[in-house]
C-alpha positions in Angstrom: -43.8 7.0 -17.3 -42.9 7.6 -13.6 -40.0 6.1 -13.2 -39.7 3.8 -10.1 -37.2 4.1 -7.1 -34.4 1.0 -7.5 -34.5 -1.1 -4.3 -31.0 -1.7 -3.3 -31.4 -5.3 -3.2 -31.7 -4.7 -6.7 -28.9 -3.7 -7.4 -25.7 -5.3 -8.1 -22.9 -5.1 -5.5 -20.5 -3.1 -7.9 -23.9 -0.7 -8.1 -23.3 -0.4 -4.4 -20.0 0.1 -3.8 -20.1 2.8 -5.7 -23.6 4.7 -4.0 -21.6 3.9 -0.7 -18.6 6.1 -2.0 -20.5 8.9 -3.2 -22.6 9.1 0.1 -19.1 8.8 2.0 -17.4 11.8 -0.4 -20.3 13.7 0.2 -20.6 13.7 3.2 -16.2 14.0 4.6 -16.8 17.6 4.4 -19.9 17.6 6.6 -18.0 16.1 9.8 -15.4 18.3 10.5 -12.4 17.6 12.8 -14.5 14.1 14.2 -14.4 13.3 10.2 -11.9 9.8 11.3 -14.7 8.6 13.9 -17.5 9.4 12.2 -16.9 8.0 8.4 -16.6 4.8 10.0 -20.7 4.8 8.9 -19.5 4.1 5.9 -17.0 1.6 6.4 -17.5 -2.1 4.5 -17.5 -5.5 6.2 -14.7 -6.4 4.1 -12.5 -3.8 6.0 -13.3 -3.8 9.2 -12.9 -7.7 9.3 -9.2 -6.9 7.2 -8.5 -4.7 10.7 -9.2 -7.6 12.3 -7.3 -9.5 10.9 -4.8 -7.6 11.2 -5.7 -6.8 15.0 -5.3 -11.1 15.3 -2.0 -11.2 14.0 -0.4 -8.3 15.7 -1.6 -10.4 19.0 0.2 -12.6 18.1 2.9 -11.1 17.3 3.7 -8.6 20.8 5.7 -11.4 22.9 8.3 -12.1 20.3 10.9 -9.7 20.1 12.1 -8.1 17.0 11.1 -5.9 13.7 8.0 -6.4 11.3 8.7 -7.0 7.9 5.9 -6.3 5.0 6.6 -7.4 1.5 4.6 -5.3 -1.0 3.0 -2.1 0.7 0.9 -0.1 -2.3 -1.2 2.3 -0.7 0.5 1.9 2.9 -3.0 0.9 4.2 -1.8 -2.3 5.9 1.5 -0.6 7.3 -0.4 2.2 8.9 -2.4 -0.2 10.7 0.0 -1.9 12.1 1.4 1.0 13.1 -1.8 1.9 15.1 -1.6 -1.5 16.7 1.7 -1.0 18.1 0.3 2.2 19.8 -2.8 0.1 21.1 -0.7 -2.6 21.8 3.2 -2.1 23.1 3.0 1.6 22.8 6.2 2.0 24.7 8.5 -0.5 22.6 10.1 1.7 21.0 12.5 -1.1 19.2 9.8 -3.0 16.9 10.2 -1.1 13.7 8.3 -1.3 10.7 9.9 -1.6 7.9 7.8 -1.7 4.2 9.5 -2.7 0.8 7.6 -1.7 -2.1 8.4 -0.9 -5.3 5.1 0.8 -5.6 5.2 0.5 -9.8 3.5 -2.4 -9.4 5.0 -5.7 -10.6 8.0 -5.7 -12.1 8.3 -8.9 -13.6 6.2 -11.9 -13.6 7.0 -15.7 -14.1 5.3 -18.6 -15.7 4.7 -20.3 -12.4 2.0 -16.7 -11.3 -0.4 -18.3 -14.1 -2.5 -15.6 -16.5 -4.1 -13.3 -14.3 -1.0 -11.1 -12.5 0.3 -8.1 -15.3 3.3 -6.1 -15.1 2.8 -3.1 -13.3 -0.7 -4.3 -11.5 -1.1 -2.8 -7.9 1.2 0.4 -8.5 0.6 3.8 -7.0 1.7 6.9 -9.0 5.2 8.2 -9.2 6.5 9.6 -5.6 3.6 7.8 -3.7 6.4 7.1 -0.9 6.8 11.0 -0.3 3.5 10.8 0.8 3.5 7.7 2.3 5.7 8.7 5.0 4.0 11.7 5.5 0.8 9.9 6.3 2.5 7.2 8.7 4.4 10.1 10.7 1.2 11.4 11.5 0.0 8.4 12.3 2.8 7.9 14.5 2.6 11.2 15.7 -0.9 10.1 17.9 1.1 7.6 20.2 3.9 7.9 22.9 7.4 8.1 21.9 6.2 10.0 18.6 9.7 11.2 18.6 11.5 8.4 17.2 11.0 7.1 13.9 9.4 3.5 14.0 9.3 2.9 10.7 10.4 2.7 7.6 9.6 2.6 3.5 12.7 0.9 1.0 11.4 1.7 -2.4 12.8 -0.8 -4.8 12.6 -4.7 -6.0 12.5 -6.0 -2.8 14.3 -8.9 -4.6 17.4 -6.6 -4.5 16.7 -4.5 -1.9 16.5 -6.9 1.0 19.7 -7.4 0.7 20.9 -3.8 1.5 18.8 -4.4 4.6 20.0 -7.2 5.6 23.9 -6.0 5.6 22.6 -2.2 7.0 20.5 -4.2 9.9 22.6 -7.2 11.5 20.9 -7.0 14.9 17.3 -7.6 13.6 15.4 -10.1 14.4 12.5 -10.7 12.3 9.4 -11.3 14.4 6.5 -10.9 11.7 6.6 -11.3 8.2 4.3 -10.4 6.0 4.2 -11.2 1.8 2.1 -9.4 0.0 3.4 -9.3 -3.5 1.0 -11.5 -4.9 4.0 -13.5 -7.6 6.3 -15.7 -7.4 9.7 -14.3 -7.9 9.9 -11.4 -5.1 8.0 -14.0 -2.9 10.9 -16.9 -3.0 14.1 -14.8 -3.1 13.0 -12.3 -0.3 11.8 -15.6 1.5 15.0 -17.5 1.1 17.4 -14.7 1.9 15.3 -13.4 5.3 14.7 -17.0 6.8 17.4 -17.2 8.8 16.5 -14.1 10.6 13.1 -16.1 11.6 13.1 -17.5 15.7 10.6 -19.8 16.7 7.6 -18.3 17.3 8.1 -15.1 14.6 4.8 -15.1 12.4 4.9 -15.7 8.7 2.3 -14.0 6.8 0.7 -14.8 3.4 -2.1 -13.1 1.4 -2.5 -14.8 -1.7 -2.1 -18.5 -0.8 -4.3 -21.1 -1.8 -5.5 -18.4 -4.7 -6.3 -20.0 -7.9 -5.5 -16.7 -9.8 -2.1 -16.1 -8.0 -0.3 -19.4 -7.7 3.2 -17.9 -7.6 3.1 -17.0 -4.2 2.0 -21.1 -3.4 5.1 -22.3 -5.2 7.4 -20.6 -3.3 6.6 -21.7 -0.4 6.7 -24.9 -1.5 10.6 -24.6 -3.1 11.9 -22.6 -0.3 10.0 -24.0 3.1 8.0 -26.6 1.6 4.1 -27.2 2.8 4.3 -29.8 5.2 6.9 -28.3 7.2 4.3 -25.2 7.7 1.2 -25.2 9.9 -0.8 -22.9 8.4 -3.7 -21.4 9.9 -6.2 -18.8 8.4 -8.8 -16.2 9.9 -12.9 -16.8 8.6 -13.2 -13.3 6.4 -9.9 -13.9 4.4 -10.1 -16.6 1.8 -7.2 -16.6 0.7 -4.9 -15.0 3.9 -3.1 -17.3 6.2 -0.1 -17.5 8.4 2.1 -19.7 10.3 4.1 -19.7 13.5 8.2 -20.5 12.9 9.1 -23.5 14.5 5.8 -25.2 15.0 
């Protein structure tokens, strides 16, 4: 019996994602030096939506003096886009340093307030990945003005602890934007409580798992440190659990 071709509409989403992956992998060597542009042919809506979301956040940040702190870096996707957006919107603002905090080993501690979904070790990369990421981010930065000035720093370790050293070593630093993407209760609460004194009116506070049934710990941390009634939370239409607030509003 002749095998019929399966229409894309009949495939599950996971099958279609796998098909797109296979096509992207096969095409990559054929693009040549334009791989970074032509490769966008396989960029999915969800990925583009994330870029548009970060673009909106960065524009709100431009007129606020200070640095950006990202808590929860993983592969560095957001960090890289922040460097690119800085190169677009304020290429000569070398005071807008970007700090990325991560263990690169996944969740270190899970609290009962995190529910049943998160597990120790979730979202890990691999041993020594921060060295590779540093090279990637340095290359990204090299395409922008003032590339001779390194304007990012990766800080490895539990952010609940490394934030103390960072605060001590950076007494000048105002936090214009803080991105909380650690997903779970304990580190989010600890970091938020310690860094809150570095916010100024207008600082952008970004949360990645708010109002998320599977990851309730982030909401609980905000409830205990700031109080939901003290924040005017806003959302981006295409990011279901992402939210932000402007400090002081």
